[in-house]
C-alpha positions in Angstrom: 0.0 -0.1 -0.4 1.3 3.4 -1.6 1.9 6.2 1.5 -1.6 9.3 1.2 -0.8 11.7 -0.4 -0.2 15.1 1.2 -1.1 18.7 -0.2 1.7 20.8 -0.7 1.5 24.4 -1.9 2.3 25.1 -4.8 1.9 21.9 -5.4 0.5 19.9 -8.4 -3.3 18.1 -8.4 -2.9 14.2 -8.3 -4.7 13.5 -10.7 -5.3 11.3 -13.7 -3.4 14.1 -16.2 -1.3 14.4 -13.9 -0.3 10.6 -13.3 0.0 10.5 -17.3 2.7 13.0 -17.8 4.4 11.2 -14.8 5.1 8.2 -16.6 6.1 10.5 -19.4 8.9 11.5 -16.4 9.4 8.1 -15.7 10.1 7.4 -19.4 12.8 10.3 -19.5 14.3 8.9 -16.8 14.6 5.4 -16.7 16.6 6.6 -19.9 19.1 9.2 -19.2 20.2 6.4 -16.9 20.9 4.4 -19.7 24.1 6.7 -21.4 25.5 7.0 -18.8 25.9 3.0 -16.8 26.1 2.0 -21.1 29.3 4.5 -21.5 30.7 2.7 -18.1 30.4 -0.7 -19.6 32.5 0.6 -22.8 34.6 1.5 -21.3 36.3 -2.3 -19.9 39.2 -3.2 -21.9 37.0 -7.1 -21.6 33.4 -7.4 -22.1 33.0 -10.1 -20.3 33.7 -10.8 -16.2 32.0 -9.6 -13.2 32.4 -5.7 -13.4 30.6 -6.2 -17.0 28.0 -8.6 -16.2 26.9 -5.8 -13.4 26.5 -3.3 -15.7 25.1 -5.2 -18.6 22.3 -6.3 -16.4 21.5 -2.8 -15.0 21.4 -1.7 -17.6 19.1 -5.1 -19.4 16.7 -3.7 -16.8 16.5 0.1 -17.1 15.8 -1.0 -20.4 13.1 -3.3 -19.5 11.9 -0.6 -17.0 11.3 2.7 -19.5 9.5 -0.6 -21.1 7.3 -0.6 -18.6 6.4 2.6 -18.6 5.6 2.7 -21.8 3.5 0.3 -21.6 1.5 2.1 -18.3 1.8 5.3 -20.4 -0.3 3.4 -22.9 -2.8 1.8 -21.3 -3.7 4.7 -19.8 -4.8 6.8 -23.2 -1.2 7.8 -23.9 1.7 8.0 -26.8 4.6 7.5 -25.1 7.5 10.1 -26.8 11.0 8.0 -26.8 12.1 9.6 -30.0 13.2 12.8 -29.0 14.3 11.6 -25.9 18.1 13.8 -24.5 20.7 11.3 -23.3 22.1 15.0 -22.8 19.7 16.4 -20.4 21.5 14.2 -17.5 24.1 16.4 -17.9 21.6 18.7 -15.7 19.8 16.7 -13.8 17.8 13.8 -13.6 14.5 14.5 -16.1 11.7 15.7 -12.3 13.9 17.2 -10.8 14.3 14.3 -9.1 17.2 14.3 -5.8 17.6 17.9 -6.9 21.7 18.0 -6.4 22.6 14.7 -8.5 24.5 15.7 -12.1 25.4 13.1 -14.3 28.3 12.9 -16.8 29.4 10.4 -19.6 31.7 9.0 -18.4 34.5 6.2 -18.4 34.1 3.3 -15.2 35.0 4.1 -11.7 34.6 4.7 -8.2 33.5 9.0 -8.7 31.5 7.8 -11.1 30.1 4.1 -8.8 28.8 7.0 -6.1 27.0 9.2 -8.8 25.7 5.6 -9.7 24.5 4.6 -6.3 22.7 7.9 -5.9 20.5 7.3 -8.6 19.9 4.3 -7.5 19.8 4.5 -3.7 16.7 4.0 -1.0 15.9 7.1 0.7 17.2 5.2 3.7 20.9 5.8 2.6 21.5 9.9 1.4 21.9 12.1 4.1 19.4 13.2 5.8 19.1 17.0 4.9 18.4 16.1 1.4 15.0 13.9 2.2 14.4 16.4 4.0 14.6 19.7 1.3 13.4 17.5 -2.0 10.6 17.1 -2.8 11.3 13.6 -4.9 14.8 12.8 -2.9 15.0 9.7 -4.9 13.2 7.7 -8.1 11.6 5.7 -5.7 10.0 8.2 -4.3 8.7 9.7 -6.8 7.4 5.8 -8.3 5.7 6.0 -4.9 4.3 9.2 -5.5 2.7 8.1 -8.4 1.4 4.6 -7.2 -0.3 7.2 -4.3 -1.8 8.8 -6.8 -3.1 5.4 -8.7 -4.6 5.2 -5.7 -6.0 7.8 -5.1 -7.8 8.5 -8.5 -8.5 3.8 -8.7 -11.8 4.6 -10.7 -10.6 6.5 -13.2 -7.5 5.1 -14.6 -9.7 1.5 -14.7 -12.0 3.2 -16.8 -9.0 4.9 -18.9 -6.8 1.4 -19.0 -10.3 -0.1 -20.1 -11.3 3.1 -22.9 -9.8 2.3 -26.4 -5.7 2.9 -26.5 -3.8 5.7 -29.1 -0.5 3.7 -28.2 0.5 -0.3 -28.2 1.0 -2.7 -25.6 4.7 -4.1 -26.6 6.3 -7.5 -25.3 4.9 -10.8 -22.7 7.9 -12.1 -22.2 10.9 -10.3 -21.8 10.4 -9.5 -17.4 8.2 -6.3 -17.7 4.7 -5.7 -17.9 1.7 -5.7 -20.5 -1.0 -3.7 -18.7 -3.9 -6.4 -20.0 -6.9 -4.9 -20.4 -8.9 -7.9 -21.0 -7.4 -9.3 -18.0 -9.3 -10.2 -14.8 -6.6 -8.9 -12.6 -7.7 -5.3 -11.6 -6.0 -2.3 -14.1 -4.6 -0.6 -10.7 -3.3 -3.7 -9.7 -1.0 -4.3 -12.7 0.1 -0.7 -13.0 0.5 -0.9 -9.2 2.3 -3.7 -9.7 4.6 -2.7 -12.5 5.7 0.5 -10.2 6.5 -2.3 -7.5 9.2 -4.2 -9.8 10.8 -0.8 -11.0 11.6 0.4 -6.9 12.1 -3.2 -5.9 14.8 -3.5 -8.9 16.6 -0.5 -8.0 16.9 0.4 -4.5 15.7 -2.6 -3.2 12.8 -4.2 -2.1 12.7 -2.1 1.6 13.2 -3.1 5.2 16.6 -4.7 5.8 17.5 -5.7 2.9 19.0 -4.0 -0.7 18.0 -6.8 -2.2 14.6 -6.7 -4.0 11.2 -8.5 -4.4 10.1 -11.7 -4.9 8.8 -10.6 -8.8 12.3 -10.5 -9.3 13.5 -13.6 -7.5 15.0 -11.7 -4.9 18.5 -10.1 -7.0 20.3 -8.1 -5.8 18.8 -4.4 -6.2 20.8 -2.1 -8.6 22.4 0.4 -5.8 23.2 -3.1 -4.3 25.0 -4.6 -7.7 26.8 -1.1 -7.9 27.8 -0.7 -4.3 29.4 -4.6 -4.8 32.0 -3.0 -8.0 32.5 0.5 -4.7 33.2 -1.2 -1.9 35.0 -4.5 -3.9 32.9 -6.8 -1.9 29.7 -9.1 -2.0 27.2 -8.1 -0.4 26.8 -9.6 2.8 23.3 -7.9 4.4 23.0 -6.0 7.5 24.3 -7.0 11.2 20.6 -8.3 11.9 17.8 -8.4 10.0 16.2 -6.0 11.3 19.1 -3.4 10.6 17.7 -0.9 7.9 20.2 -0.1 5.7 21.6 3.0 6.1 23.8 5.8 4.5 26.2 5.5 7.6 28.8 3.6 7.2 27.1 1.1 4.4 30.3 -0.1 3.9 29.6 -2.9 6.4 27.0 -4.5 4.3 29.7 -5.6 1.7 32.2 -7.2 3.5 31.4 -10.6 1.3 34.1 -12.1 -1.4 36.5 -9.5 -2.6 35.0 -8.6 -6.6 38.6 -7.3 -8.3 38.3 -4.1 -10.3 38.4 -4.2 -14.4 40.1 -2.6 -16.8 39.2 -0.1 -17.6 39.9 2.3 -21.1 41.5 5.7 -19.9 38.5 8.5 -21.9 38.1 11.4 -21.9 34.7 12.3 -20.0 32.9 13.7 -22.1 32.2 17.8 -22.3 28.9 19.7 -22.6 30.6 20.5 -26.5 31.0 17.3 -27.4 34.3 17.2 -27.8 34.1 19.4 -31.2 37.0 21.9 -29.1 39.5 19.0 -28.3 38.7 17.7 -31.9 39.6 20.9 -33.3 43.4 20.2 -32.0 43.1 16.4 -33.4 45.2 15.8 -36.6 42.9 12.8 -36.2 39.5 14.2 -36.5 38.5 13.6 -39.8 38.0 9.7 -38.7 37.7 9.8 -35.2 34.3 12.5 -36.2 33.2 9.7 -38.3 32.6 7.3 -35.8 31.5 10.1 -32.9 29.3 10.6 -35.6 27.6 6.7 -36.9 27.5 5.9 -33.4 25.1 8.7 -32.8 23.4 7.9 -35.8 23.1 4.8 -34.3 21.9 6.2 -31.5 19.4 8.2 -33.0 17.5 5.0 -35.1 17.4 3.0 -31.6 15.3 5.9 -30.3 13.2 6.0 -33.6 13.2 2.4 -33.8 11.3 1.9 -30.0 9.4 5.3 -31.1 7.6 2.8 -33.9 7.1 -0.5 -31.9 4.5 2.2 -29.0 3.2 4.4 -31.6 3.6 3.3 -35.0 1.6 0.2 -36.6 0.6 -2.0 -33.9 0.9 -5.5 -36.6 5.1 -3.8 -36.9 6.3 -2.9 -33.2 8.4 -5.8 -33.4 10.4 -5.9 -36.4 9.9 -1.8 -34.8 11.7 -3.2 -31.2 13.9 -6.0 -33.2 15.3 -3.1 -34.9 16.2 -0.8 -31.6 17.8 -4.1 -30.1 19.7 -4.6 -33.3 21.1 -0.6 -33.9 21.6 -1.4 -29.5 24.7 -3.4 -30.3 25.4 -1.6 -33.4 26.4 1.4 -30.0 27.9 -1.5 -28.5 30.6 -2.5 -32.0 30.7 1.3 -32.3 31.6 2.6 -29.0 34.1 -0.4 -28.3 35.7 -1.5 -31.7 36.1 2.1 -33.1 35.4 5.6 -30.6 37.9 4.1 -27.8 40.2 3.0 -30.2 41.0 7.1 -30.6 43.8 8.5 -28.3 43.6 12.2 -27.9 46.7 14.3 -28.5 49.1 14.6 -26.2 49.1 19.1 -26.5 45.4 18.5 -26.2 45.0 16.7 -23.1 47.6 19.0 -22.0 46.2 21.8 -21.8 41.9 21.3 -20.9 42.2 23.1 -17.9 42.4 26.2 -21.0 40.3 24.5 -23.4 37.5 23.9 -21.4 38.2 26.4 -18.1 34.7 25.7 -16.4 34.8 21.5 -17.0 38.6 21.3 -16.2 37.8 20.2 -13.0 35.4 17.9 -13.3 36.9 16.3 -16.6 40.1 15.7 -14.6 38.6 14.4 -11.5 36.4 11.9 -14.0 39.3 10.7 -16.1 43.6 9.9 -15.1 45.1 12.8 -17.3 48.6 11.9 -16.4 48.0 8.8 -18.9 46.6 8.5 -22.1 43.6 9.3 -22.9 40.7 8.3 -25.3 37.6 8.9 -26.5 34.3 7.5 -25.2 31.2 8.0 -27.0 29.5 11.4 -26.9 25.2 9.6 -26.8 23.8 12.4 -28.9 20.3 11.6 -30.1 20.5 14.2 -33.3 16.3 14.0 -33.5 16.9 17.4 -30.8 18.4 20.6 -30.8 21.4 20.7 -29.6 22.7 21.5 -26.2 24.9 24.9 -25.8 
């Protein structure tokens, strides 16, 4: 059961229209995590072993979470907007002002980057009290619990919307995420709530004294716990006792299991806001590098377009469109790992980064070892949306 809604001044009316908008925001949130996690996964020299398997498994579930949000919005009479999702939005924070102090940047796998990943997936108990008390939605889970409460508060109109003719497709069925079936004997409100519960459990854990997910996910580790295992270098061991609720203070103590080896990571330059434009002007090999970067961006754009077609195109073309999207996802890994990450930045450009990117240099140096050879990474541009400045 969700916590009852408490309305404060200047808050929205949590009605059916708000719920539809919230699911579109949920689509954008789940999408926002994917380039971050992908950039870290692609940076691994060997696309295998524990770190790769952790990143890939979380990334796959984020895709399924986005799909579940698409199905929920479609069930409520909305049309999921996927073609115009902006990967660069994470530079200014998660959509919907979730965790408002959080900022993301596409970069190689590092412990600092894992701190960001853990903050994205964090349960309420693992964040600082001032963030919990001052932000409307301090965590993704808190936003989704608000959606659940709104669904319960508007159960009759939600059920009626699900049973009305839909404008968009339901996509899936045996892929590990929820399809909302208007003809099922299961209450549509319950179907929507179960879908949200699955997403929350996989992200932050089922709550209480565990960082594992719920029964719907067969008790697998939450995304938060999987990232924390890599961050602390040890497997999840749970709390000292069953009554111990995981908390931010001393969180390392929940990860005292067998050691996890740190992988070999390619030292990519964290992506500047200009998508490497200033660095490329100084690179004698800029034509070849730019060609690979544009190829990646084109594949990313085609992937989002195919996903949009899967939900909003002809129903009989939904599965072929989804298959096209999966093909483009594989192309992204190939272009990144075998092409882009093999191009090294000029030594002179790396030495001059402080003057090339004065406003970003500190963050770039935090996420990149500037004393070692530095390579390009994928910049994740959707060419269907205006470039950010």
